[in-house]
ROGULO-229186 format. One record per atom (N, C-alpha, C, O): atom name; x, y, z. Coordinates in steps of 0.05 Angstrom, whole numbers, plus 5000, padded with zeros to 4 digits. Layout:
# residues N
@atom: CA	xx: X	yy: Y	zz: Z $
...
END
This chain:
# residues 78
@atom: N	xx: 7656	yy: 5853	zz: 9727 $
@atom: CA	xx: 7689	yy: 5844	zz: 9730 $
@atom: C	xx: 7701	yy: 5865	zz: 9743 $
@atom: O	xx: 7701	yy: 5887	zz: 9731 $
@atom: N	xx: 7714	yy: 5863	zz: 9768 $
@atom: CA	xx: 7725	yy: 5877	zz: 9780 $
@atom: C	xx: 7760	yy: 5881	zz: 9767 $
@atom: O	xx: 7769	yy: 5867	zz: 9749 $
@atom: N	xx: 7776	yy: 5903	zz: 9784 $
@atom: CA	xx: 7797	yy: 5907	zz: 9775 $
@atom: C	xx: 7819	yy: 5884	zz: 9773 $
@atom: O	xx: 7837	yy: 5880	zz: 9756 $
@atom: N	xx: 7811	yy: 5873	zz: 9796 $
@atom: CA	xx: 7836	yy: 5854	zz: 9807 $
@atom: C	xx: 7832	yy: 5829	zz: 9796 $
@atom: O	xx: 7850	yy: 5812	zz: 9796 $
@atom: N	xx: 7810	yy: 5824	zz: 9786 $
@atom: CA	xx: 7802	yy: 5797	zz: 9768 $
@atom: C	xx: 7811	yy: 5799	zz: 9739 $
@atom: O	xx: 7819	yy: 5781	zz: 9725 $
@atom: N	xx: 7808	yy: 5824	zz: 9733 $
@atom: CA	xx: 7818	yy: 5833	zz: 9699 $
@atom: C	xx: 7848	yy: 5830	zz: 9701 $
@atom: O	xx: 7861	yy: 5818	zz: 9684 $
@atom: N	xx: 7859	yy: 5841	zz: 9723 $
@atom: CA	xx: 7888	yy: 5839	zz: 9723 $
@atom: C	xx: 7897	yy: 5811	zz: 9722 $
@atom: O	xx: 7913	yy: 5803	zz: 9705 $
@atom: N	xx: 7886	yy: 5797	zz: 9739 $
@atom: CA	xx: 7892	yy: 5757	zz: 9746 $
@atom: C	xx: 7887	yy: 5751	zz: 9718 $
@atom: O	xx: 7901	yy: 5732	zz: 9711 $
@atom: N	xx: 7870	yy: 5759	zz: 9700 $
@atom: CA	xx: 7860	yy: 5741	zz: 9678 $
@atom: C	xx: 7883	yy: 5753	zz: 9658 $
@atom: O	xx: 7897	yy: 5737	zz: 9647 $
@atom: N	xx: 7885	yy: 5777	zz: 9653 $
@atom: CA	xx: 7912	yy: 5784	zz: 9637 $
@atom: C	xx: 7934	yy: 5779	zz: 9639 $
@atom: O	xx: 7948	yy: 5778	zz: 9619 $
@atom: N	xx: 7945	yy: 5772	zz: 9668 $
@atom: CA	xx: 7965	yy: 5755	zz: 9673 $
@atom: C	xx: 7969	yy: 5724	zz: 9664 $
@atom: O	xx: 7990	yy: 5714	zz: 9655 $
@atom: N	xx: 7946	yy: 5714	zz: 9668 $
@atom: CA	xx: 7943	yy: 5684	zz: 9661 $
@atom: C	xx: 7949	yy: 5682	zz: 9632 $
@atom: O	xx: 7966	yy: 5666	zz: 9625 $
@atom: N	xx: 7936	yy: 5698	zz: 9614 $
@atom: CA	xx: 7931	yy: 5696	zz: 9589 $
@atom: C	xx: 7965	yy: 5703	zz: 9578 $
@atom: O	xx: 7978	yy: 5689	zz: 9562 $
@atom: N	xx: 7971	yy: 5726	zz: 9590 $
@atom: CA	xx: 8003	yy: 5728	zz: 9577 $
@atom: C	xx: 8024	yy: 5707	zz: 9587 $
@atom: O	xx: 8045	yy: 5701	zz: 9575 $
@atom: N	xx: 8015	yy: 5694	zz: 9617 $
@atom: CA	xx: 8033	yy: 5670	zz: 9622 $
@atom: C	xx: 8032	yy: 5647	zz: 9604 $
@atom: O	xx: 8050	yy: 5631	zz: 9597 $
@atom: N	xx: 8009	yy: 5648	zz: 9598 $
@atom: CA	xx: 8004	yy: 5625	zz: 9578 $
@atom: C	xx: 8013	yy: 5624	zz: 9548 $
@atom: O	xx: 8020	yy: 5604	zz: 9536 $
@atom: N	xx: 8013	yy: 5647	zz: 9540 $
@atom: CA	xx: 8027	yy: 5656	zz: 9515 $
@atom: C	xx: 8054	yy: 5654	zz: 9518 $
@atom: O	xx: 8065	yy: 5642	zz: 9499 $
@atom: N	xx: 8068	yy: 5660	zz: 9534 $
@atom: CA	xx: 8095	yy: 5661	zz: 9545 $
@atom: C	xx: 8105	yy: 5635	zz: 9540 $
@atom: O	xx: 8121	yy: 5629	zz: 9523 $
@atom: N	xx: 8088	yy: 5614	zz: 9563 $
@atom: CA	xx: 8100	yy: 5591	zz: 9554 $
@atom: C	xx: 8093	yy: 5577	zz: 9532 $
@atom: O	xx: 8103	yy: 5555	zz: 9533 $
@atom: N	xx: 8078	yy: 5581	zz: 9512 $
@atom: CA	xx: 8067	yy: 5573	zz: 9490 $
@atom: C	xx: 8089	yy: 5582	zz: 9470 $
@atom: O	xx: 8098	yy: 5566	zz: 9454 $
@atom: N	xx: 8097	yy: 5607	zz: 9472 $
@atom: CA	xx: 8115	yy: 5614	zz: 9452 $
@atom: C	xx: 8153	yy: 5605	zz: 9456 $
@atom: O	xx: 8172	yy: 5607	zz: 9441 $
@atom: N	xx: 8151	yy: 5596	zz: 9480 $
@atom: CA	xx: 8175	yy: 5584	zz: 9493 $
@atom: C	xx: 8177	yy: 5555	zz: 9478 $
@atom: O	xx: 8193	yy: 5549	zz: 9461 $
@atom: N	xx: 8161	yy: 5543	zz: 9487 $
@atom: CA	xx: 8158	yy: 5520	zz: 9473 $
@atom: C	xx: 8153	yy: 5514	zz: 9445 $
@atom: O	xx: 8163	yy: 5494	zz: 9436 $
@atom: N	xx: 8142	yy: 5528	zz: 9433 $
@atom: CA	xx: 8143	yy: 5529	zz: 9403 $
@atom: C	xx: 8171	yy: 5541	zz: 9391 $
@atom: O	xx: 8173	yy: 5541	zz: 9366 $
@atom: N	xx: 8188	yy: 5548	zz: 9403 $
@atom: CA	xx: 8214	yy: 5560	zz: 9394 $
@atom: C	xx: 8234	yy: 5538	zz: 9401 $
@atom: O	xx: 8252	yy: 5533	zz: 9385 $
@atom: N	xx: 8231	yy: 5524	zz: 9426 $
@atom: CA	xx: 8249	yy: 5496	zz: 9429 $
@atom: C	xx: 8240	yy: 5476	zz: 9410 $
@atom: O	xx: 8257	yy: 5460	zz: 9403 $
@atom: N	xx: 8216	yy: 5472	zz: 9399 $
@atom: CA	xx: 8207	yy: 5457	zz: 9379 $
@atom: C	xx: 8215	yy: 5461	zz: 9362 $
@atom: O	xx: 8230	yy: 5443	zz: 9354 $
@atom: N	xx: 8213	yy: 5488	zz: 9341 $
@atom: CA	xx: 8222	yy: 5503	zz: 9314 $
@atom: C	xx: 8252	yy: 5504	zz: 9306 $
@atom: O	xx: 8264	yy: 5503	zz: 9284 $
@atom: N	xx: 8262	yy: 5507	zz: 9336 $
@atom: CA	xx: 8290	yy: 5518	zz: 9329 $
@atom: C	xx: 8312	yy: 5503	zz: 9348 $
@atom: O	xx: 8329	yy: 5512	zz: 9363 $
@atom: N	xx: 8305	yy: 5475	zz: 9341 $
@atom: CA	xx: 8323	yy: 5457	zz: 9358 $
@atom: C	xx: 8354	yy: 5459	zz: 9359 $
@atom: O	xx: 8367	yy: 5467	zz: 9340 $
@atom: N	xx: 8368	yy: 5452	zz: 9385 $
@atom: CA	xx: 8398	yy: 5448	zz: 9388 $
@atom: C	xx: 8402	yy: 5427	zz: 9392 $
@atom: O	xx: 8384	yy: 5414	zz: 9402 $
@atom: N	xx: 8426	yy: 5415	zz: 9388 $
@atom: CA	xx: 8437	yy: 5390	zz: 9388 $
@atom: C	xx: 8428	yy: 5377	zz: 9419 $
@atom: O	xx: 8427	yy: 5352	zz: 9419 $
@atom: N	xx: 8424	yy: 5386	zz: 9439 $
@atom: CA	xx: 8422	yy: 5378	zz: 9464 $
@atom: C	xx: 8396	yy: 5386	zz: 9479 $
@atom: O	xx: 8395	yy: 5387	zz: 9503 $
@atom: N	xx: 8371	yy: 5394	zz: 9461 $
@atom: CA	xx: 8355	yy: 5405	zz: 9467 $
@atom: C	xx: 8335	yy: 5380	zz: 9479 $
@atom: O	xx: 8326	yy: 5366	zz: 9461 $
@atom: N	xx: 8326	yy: 5374	zz: 9505 $
@atom: CA	xx: 8310	yy: 5354	zz: 9513 $
@atom: C	xx: 8285	yy: 5359	zz: 9508 $
@atom: O	xx: 8271	yy: 5342	zz: 9519 $
@atom: N	xx: 8273	yy: 5374	zz: 9497 $
@atom: CA	xx: 8252	yy: 5374	zz: 9486 $
@atom: C	xx: 8242	yy: 5365	zz: 9465 $
@atom: O	xx: 8220	yy: 5353	zz: 9463 $
@atom: N	xx: 8264	yy: 5371	zz: 9439 $
@atom: CA	xx: 8260	yy: 5355	zz: 9413 $
@atom: C	xx: 8264	yy: 5327	zz: 9418 $
@atom: O	xx: 8249	yy: 5310	zz: 9409 $
@atom: N	xx: 8289	yy: 5317	zz: 9436 $
@atom: CA	xx: 8293	yy: 5294	zz: 9440 $
@atom: C	xx: 8270	yy: 5272	zz: 9448 $
@atom: O	xx: 8266	yy: 5249	zz: 9440 $
@atom: N	xx: 8258	yy: 5289	zz: 9466 $
@atom: CA	xx: 8231	yy: 5274	zz: 9480 $
@atom: C	xx: 8207	yy: 5277	zz: 9454 $
@atom: O	xx: 8190	yy: 5259	zz: 9453 $
@atom: N	xx: 8207	yy: 5285	zz: 9445 $
@atom: CA	xx: 8186	yy: 5286	zz: 9420 $
@atom: C	xx: 8193	yy: 5272	zz: 9400 $
@atom: O	xx: 8175	yy: 5260	zz: 9388 $
@atom: N	xx: 8222	yy: 5267	zz: 9389 $
@atom: CA	xx: 8231	yy: 5251	zz: 9371 $
@atom: C	xx: 8225	yy: 5221	zz: 9381 $
@atom: O	xx: 8212	yy: 5203	zz: 9370 $
@atom: N	xx: 8240	yy: 5221	zz: 9407 $
@atom: CA	xx: 8227	yy: 5185	zz: 9418 $
@atom: C	xx: 8197	yy: 5183	zz: 9421 $
@atom: O	xx: 8189	yy: 5161	zz: 9426 $
@atom: N	xx: 8181	yy: 5201	zz: 9418 $
@atom: CA	xx: 8157	yy: 5197	zz: 9428 $
@atom: C	xx: 8150	yy: 5191	zz: 9399 $
@atom: O	xx: 8135	yy: 5171	zz: 9396 $
@atom: N	xx: 8156	yy: 5203	zz: 9378 $
@atom: CA	xx: 8141	yy: 5199	zz: 9347 $
@atom: C	xx: 8161	yy: 5178	zz: 9330 $
@atom: O	xx: 8154	yy: 5175	zz: 9306 $
@atom: N	xx: 8183	yy: 5166	zz: 9338 $
@atom: CA	xx: 8198	yy: 5155	zz: 9330 $
@atom: C	xx: 8179	yy: 5124	zz: 9323 $
@atom: O	xx: 8161	yy: 5114	zz: 9337 $
@atom: N	xx: 8186	yy: 5117	zz: 9302 $
@atom: CA	xx: 8173	yy: 5093	zz: 9287 $
@atom: C	xx: 8179	yy: 5067	zz: 9312 $
@atom: O	xx: 8200	yy: 5070	zz: 9323 $
@atom: N	xx: 8167	yy: 5047	zz: 9319 $
@atom: CA	xx: 8175	yy: 5022	zz: 9332 $
@atom: C	xx: 8187	yy: 5009	zz: 9317 $
@atom: O	xx: 8183	yy: 5008	zz: 9293 $
@atom: N	xx: 8208	yy: 4992	zz: 9331 $
@atom: CA	xx: 8222	yy: 4970	zz: 9323 $
@atom: C	xx: 8213	yy: 4955	zz: 9299 $
@atom: O	xx: 8189	yy: 4952	zz: 9299 $
@atom: N	xx: 8226	yy: 4946	zz: 9277 $
@atom: CA	xx: 8214	yy: 4932	zz: 9256 $
@atom: C	xx: 8208	yy: 4905	zz: 9269 $
@atom: O	xx: 8214	yy: 4902	zz: 9292 $
@atom: N	xx: 8199	yy: 4889	zz: 9258 $
@atom: CA	xx: 8195	yy: 4854	zz: 9262 $
@atom: C	xx: 8172	yy: 4854	zz: 9281 $
@atom: O	xx: 8158	yy: 4834	zz: 9281 $
@atom: N	xx: 8164	yy: 4878	zz: 9303 $
@atom: CA	xx: 8149	yy: 4869	zz: 9322 $
@atom: C	xx: 8117	yy: 4881	zz: 9307 $
@atom: O	xx: 8113	yy: 4900	zz: 9291 $
@atom: N	xx: 8100	yy: 4863	zz: 9318 $
@atom: CA	xx: 8078	yy: 4859	zz: 9311 $
@atom: C	xx: 8063	yy: 4894	zz: 9323 $
@atom: O	xx: 8065	yy: 4901	zz: 9347 $
@atom: N	xx: 8050	yy: 4912	zz: 9304 $
@atom: CA	xx: 8034	yy: 4931	zz: 9312 $
@atom: C	xx: 8012	yy: 4922	zz: 9328 $
@atom: O	xx: 7992	yy: 4908	zz: 9321 $
@atom: N	xx: 8020	yy: 4936	zz: 9357 $
@atom: CA	xx: 7999	yy: 4927	zz: 9381 $
@atom: C	xx: 7980	yy: 4950	zz: 9379 $
@atom: O	xx: 7986	yy: 4973	zz: 9373 $
@atom: N	xx: 7955	yy: 4940	zz: 9386 $
@atom: CA	xx: 7929	yy: 4956	zz: 9388 $
@atom: C	xx: 7944	yy: 4982	zz: 9413 $
@atom: O	xx: 7959	yy: 4981	zz: 9431 $
@atom: N	xx: 7929	yy: 5004	zz: 9400 $
@atom: CA	xx: 7938	yy: 5030	zz: 9426 $
@atom: C	xx: 7914	yy: 5026	zz: 9446 $
@atom: O	xx: 7891	yy: 5025	zz: 9440 $
@atom: N	xx: 7924	yy: 5024	zz: 9469 $
@atom: CA	xx: 7910	yy: 5028	zz: 9494 $
@atom: C	xx: 7890	yy: 5045	zz: 9492 $
@atom: O	xx: 7896	yy: 5067	zz: 9484 $
@atom: N	xx: 7861	yy: 5039	zz: 9498 $
@atom: CA	xx: 7844	yy: 5062	zz: 9489 $
@atom: C	xx: 7843	yy: 5083	zz: 9512 $
@atom: O	xx: 7831	yy: 5104	zz: 9508 $
@atom: N	xx: 7858	yy: 5078	zz: 9538 $
@atom: CA	xx: 7856	yy: 5095	zz: 9559 $
@atom: C	xx: 7881	yy: 5113	zz: 9554 $
@atom: O	xx: 7887	yy: 5129	zz: 9571 $
@atom: N	xx: 7895	yy: 5109	zz: 9532 $
@atom: CA	xx: 7921	yy: 5116	zz: 9534 $
@atom: C	xx: 7926	yy: 5148	zz: 9520 $
@atom: O	xx: 7917	yy: 5152	zz: 9498 $
@atom: N	xx: 7940	yy: 5167	zz: 9535 $
@atom: CA	xx: 7943	yy: 5195	zz: 9522 $
@atom: C	xx: 7961	yy: 5194	zz: 9498 $
@atom: O	xx: 7962	yy: 5212	zz: 9481 $
@atom: N	xx: 7975	yy: 5172	zz: 9496 $
@atom: CA	xx: 7997	yy: 5182	zz: 9467 $
@atom: C	xx: 7991	yy: 5188	zz: 9442 $
@atom: O	xx: 8005	yy: 5204	zz: 9429 $
@atom: N	xx: 7969	yy: 5175	zz: 9432 $
@atom: CA	xx: 7954	yy: 5182	zz: 9410 $
@atom: C	xx: 7942	yy: 5216	zz: 9411 $
@atom: O	xx: 7938	yy: 5226	zz: 9389 $
@atom: N	xx: 7939	yy: 5229	zz: 9428 $
@atom: CA	xx: 7928	yy: 5250	zz: 9433 $
@atom: C	xx: 7956	yy: 5273	zz: 9436 $
@atom: O	xx: 7953	yy: 5297	zz: 9432 $
@atom: N	xx: 7979	yy: 5262	zz: 9443 $
@atom: CA	xx: 8001	yy: 5286	zz: 9447 $
@atom: C	xx: 8016	yy: 5279	zz: 9419 $
@atom: O	xx: 8033	yy: 5294	zz: 9409 $
@atom: N	xx: 8009	yy: 5256	zz: 9409 $
@atom: CA	xx: 8022	yy: 5256	zz: 9387 $
@atom: C	xx: 8004	yy: 5279	zz: 9361 $
@atom: O	xx: 8015	yy: 5293	zz: 9344 $
@atom: N	xx: 7985	yy: 5276	zz: 9364 $
@atom: CA	xx: 7962	yy: 5292	zz: 9350 $
@atom: C	xx: 7974	yy: 5322	zz: 9354 $
@atom: O	xx: 7980	yy: 5335	zz: 9334 $
@atom: N	xx: 7977	yy: 5331	zz: 9380 $
@atom: CA	xx: 7977	yy: 5351	zz: 9393 $
@atom: C	xx: 8005	yy: 5369	zz: 9382 $
@atom: O	xx: 8006	yy: 5393	zz: 9378 $
@atom: N	xx: 8030	yy: 5344	zz: 9377 $
@atom: CA	xx: 8054	yy: 5354	zz: 9372 $
@atom: C	xx: 8056	yy: 5358	zz: 9338 $
@atom: O	xx: 8074	yy: 5373	zz: 9328 $
@atom: N	xx: 8041	yy: 5346	zz: 9324 $
@atom: CA	xx: 8037	yy: 5345	zz: 9301 $
@atom: C	xx: 8028	yy: 5372	zz: 9292 $
@atom: O	xx: 8041	yy: 5386	zz: 9277 $
@atom: N	xx: 8004	yy: 5377	zz: 9303 $
@atom: CA	xx: 7993	yy: 5405	zz: 9297 $
@atom: C	xx: 8014	yy: 5423	zz: 9309 $
@atom: O	xx: 8020	yy: 5441	zz: 9294 $
@atom: N	xx: 8028	yy: 5422	zz: 9333 $
@atom: CA	xx: 8043	yy: 5447	zz: 9335 $
@atom: C	xx: 8068	yy: 5449	zz: 9323 $
@atom: O	xx: 8081	yy: 5469	zz: 9329 $
@atom: N	xx: 8079	yy: 5429	zz: 9306 $
@atom: CA	xx: 8099	yy: 5422	zz: 9285 $
@atom: C	xx: 8091	yy: 5446	zz: 9262 $
@atom: O	xx: 8108	yy: 5463	zz: 9253 $
@atom: N	xx: 8068	yy: 5445	zz: 9254 $
@atom: CA	xx: 8062	yy: 5455	zz: 9236 $
@atom: C	xx: 8064	yy: 5489	zz: 9239 $
@atom: O	xx: 8067	yy: 5503	zz: 9219 $
@atom: N	xx: 8062	yy: 5498	zz: 9261 $
@atom: CA	xx: 8071	yy: 5524	zz: 9257 $
@atom: C	xx: 8097	yy: 5530	zz: 9258 $
@atom: O	xx: 8103	yy: 5553	zz: 9261 $
@atom: N	xx: 8113	yy: 5511	zz: 9256 $
@atom: CA	xx: 8146	yy: 5524	zz: 9246 $
@atom: C	xx: 8143	yy: 5527	zz: 9220 $
@atom: O	xx: 8129	yy: 5514	zz: 9205 $
@atom: N	xx: 8164	yy: 5550	zz: 9213 $
@atom: CA	xx: 8170	yy: 5557	zz: 9186 $
@atom: C	xx: 8180	yy: 5547	zz: 9165 $
@atom: O	xx: 8178	yy: 5551	zz: 9141 $
@atom: N	xx: 8194	yy: 5529	zz: 9182 $
@atom: CA	xx: 8211	yy: 5515	zz: 9158 $
@atom: C	xx: 8211	yy: 5483	zz: 9159 $
@atom: O	xx: 8223	yy: 5470	zz: 9142 $
END
């Protein structure tokens, strides 16, 4: 592995770590006007009562995103 490839790999890993750290901080320590928390809350909010539960679309990404958010929310200390 050449020196340039190694530097690119390390930079990429640090960039991904930094983005993940910022995202987790936004999810774990929400402020009142935080767009990340409001988007996640809206996505995980229960559907309106009285509606029949619809079958999830088999090609939808929503169940995957919900599982990822639930997994990442376990990283919060409180």
